[in-house]
C-alpha positions, 0 to 999 in steps of 0.5 A: 499499500502506497504511503501518501505523503502530504505536501506542505502548505504553500504560503501565498501572498494572501497568507503573507498578508494575514501576518500582522508584522507584514500589514504594519510594514506595507501600511508603513511603506505606503505612507513612506511613498507619499511622505519621503518625496514630499520631505526630499522636496522640502528638505534635502535628504541627508543629515537632519535639516537645519531648518527643522533644528531648534537652537536651545543654547541661547534660552538655556544660557539665559535660564542658567544666568537668571538662576545664578543671578537670583540664587541668593535673592530669589524667594524660591531659593531662599525659602525653599531650595535653600532650605532643602539645600541646608537640611541635606548638608546638615543631615549628611554631615551629622552622620559623617560625624556620627560615623567618625565619633563611633571610630573605625572599630565601632562601625566595623562592629555595628556592621558585623553585628547587624549582618549577624543578627540578619543573615548569620555568622558567615555574613557577619564575618564577611562584613567585618572583613570588607570594612577592614579592607577599606581601612587597609587600602587607606580609604576609611575617611573616603568609605565613611564620606560615601556611607554618610551620602548613602544614608541620607540619600537612601532614607530619603529615596525610601521615603519618597518612593514609598509615598509615590508607590503608596498612592499608585497602590491604592489609586488606579488614576495615579498608577496610570499617571505615574506608570509612564513617568517611572518607565521614562526615569527607568531608562535614563542614564545616571548622567542625565540626573545630574544636569538639572540639580546642578542647574538649581543646587550648584555643584556640591553634596546637596546636588549629589544627594538630590540626584541620587533620590531621583535616581534610586526612588523609582524601584521603591515606588514600583515594588511598593505599588506592585506589592500593594496590588498583589495583596491576597484579595481574600485576606482583604475581604476577610479584614474588611468583613470585620468592619475595619476602615481603609486605613486599618486595612492599609496598616494591618493587611496590605503593607504586611503582605507586601513585606517582601516587595518593600524590602526588594524595593529597599535593596534595589534602592540602596544598590542604585543609591550607591552606584549613583553616589559614585557617579555623583562625584562628578558634581562634587559628592566627595568620598570614594567616587571622587577618588576614582574620578580623580584617578581616572582623570590622570589615568592612575590605575592603581589609585583608582583601584584602591578607591574601587575595591571598597566601592565594590565591597560596599555593594556586595555587603549591602546587597547580601545583607538586605537580600538575606533580610528579604529571605528570612520574612515570613520564616518562624522567628527565632527564639529569644530574638529580641535578646540577641539584638540586645547582646548586639547593641551592647557588643557594638557600644562596648567596642565603640567606647573602648575605641574611644578610651584608648584614642583609636578612633582614626584608622592608624596609618601604619596599618594602610597597605599601599596597593597603588604602586604595585598595580601601576607596575603591573599596568606598566609591564602590561603596557610594555608586554600586552598593550601592543606587539604580542606575536600572533595575536597582537596586543589589547591596543591593537584589539581596540584599534581593530575594533575601532577601525573595522566595527565602530568607525563603519557603523558610525559613518553608516549611520550618519550617512543614512538620510535622516528620513530613513532613520526615522522609517527604520525606528518606525518599523522596528517599534511598530512590529514589535509593539503598537502604533502608539510605541512607534509614534513615541519612538519616532518622535523621540529620534526626531526630538534629537534632530530638533535638539540639534545634536544628530550626528553625536547622537548617531555616534553614540548609537553606533557604540551602543548597537556595537556593545549590544551585539557582542553583549548578546552574542557572549550573553546568549551563548553563555546563557544558553550553556548555564541553562543546559549545565547546573555545574556552570550555572553554579560556577557562574552564579557568584561571579555574576552576582559580584558584577552585578553589584559593582557600580558603573564607574568601577568598570571604567578602571580595568578597561582603561589599564588594558585599552587605554582611553578612547571609544573602544574602551568605552564600549569594553566597559559597556559590554562588561557591565551589561553582560551579567544581566543578559546571561541571568535573564537568558538563563532563567528563560530557558530554564523556565520553559515547560518541561512538558514541552521538552519531554514531549519533543524528546519522545519524538526523537528530537536531538538536544540541538533541536530542542533548543532551536525549535522549542526552548527558544521560541518558548522563551522569547519573551525573556530573550526580548527582555534581555535584549532590552535590558542589555540596550539600556545597560550599555547606553548607561556605561557608553554615555559614562564613557565620555569620561575615558574618551568615548566622545559624542553625547558622553563628551558633551555632558561631561564637558558641560559639567566640567566647564560650567557650560550648562547649555551643552550638558543639558542638550546632550542630556536630553538627547541621552533621554530620547535615545534611551526612550527610543531604544527602549520602545524599539525592544520592549514589547508592550503588554497587549502585544506580549499577551497576544504572542503568549 
């Protein structure tokens, strides 16, 4: 009996037109066929037309001059901003003097004892070692300066974020109002936050603290709202049936049920505040960030590393302690837990008093271990032996030069050589295919705003660096994530490495790339790749591991090989996670590419740094606004809307 084999169905034009993506592209092509000739007739194709550019330098310069002239006399500054600035200065100084009064032994004991009560003896020992390492590196006073600024900024960020989250969690209207604001704030690179506060508060600690609050408050607001909205409805109904008021329901049910989200928000706020407190050294925050910034400015890698290590240690300790506190929520309380805290308090007081009695409040200079000189000698050796002239493989400088010549320059020249309307069409096509017409409109308007601001070419230069860094990040991140998802041993080995890399502030990534590659656009791209890679690896691994096991078993029973399972089952089902990895990779890469202006990255990052350094706020603000628009466009092009994601689910 002959076997009848069904031929695969042919996909004709009518079937192709049923695809939503194809229909969208055809409509866009039709609109382009009408609008492009009109645009060419009115404005020559090429770079962004001068006629469509608005010069903001004069009004911004006038606004800057008005603020500077009226800062000491206008009521708005005297009775509002002035008081805010004074409160911030007093609060930071009070915390800083308190830390110095307790002494190095007291601060170390306090950190270790809190870690012990929250997370156990292992983390307590690690916390103590971390604080001692800060002193051994000669960075005790800068560490206390950064910690004082962190304490004030985190408290303010948590207060502001919790209030906004409370409003969004209890009111649908407020949630709709705040959601786009928080979305926009989360895609803004950190440097963009420095410009407005400098304009109002000038260079110094108040501007640094307020920039940190603006940067760190959104995750607290988001997670507070999420926790309140995700409270168990049955519990709320039971509490309401007992006749409780709305305030009682909030205090006795909603907030306790949202404890884990609130603590996760605190964790994220602390990490973002530390990252921003370091970056805010550019505007006078002082502390460890200022040491790193000054060392990078003079290309003193040893001094930068000596200040960078305490930053990493602080980040790891704060992340572990708050994370452990979140994991313990909801667990059975330990017997005599209150007595344990009392013992910890007594031990801290005893250590602090003993340190004061023996006159050992300041870290002894004889205990400082200088690493700057040996590190710089190692850098000199690398420069002499690895920087260039290595047989066969070439040196790190050669790699950076080849990457710039073969990748960055062609991408920049290609983007800048495209007609301006074609860039807008590409952005519209990508955003509309992955989202809705509103998504496409937002992305196109954001890109057009860059042209209106008059920074079209520098923005495309920055975009070329971002795209090159993202391409390398995705190749390495997807490959590593797939390997980790298929190997438990590799996943366990990578976990502590990714944990450390994800807790490191952005500034610190510039140190090793300067040592290896010198200064230029390639080092800025390398720092961005290293910064974004852990997030891409984590999201990819998690997405592949969460694929339904039943689907894998079904494909295995049909004889699919391991490669076929990956290509035909895991990757398609993990598509939302992979898109999220692309989105996060873009946003994180943009943040560091902009900071790369400090190490010769050029483009918008250079304009921001130049504006801050020279007091040219017009240049800095325009570049900062362009960065915001670029980040918004990249976010919309790579992040599917909820409606689209539900349809594809």
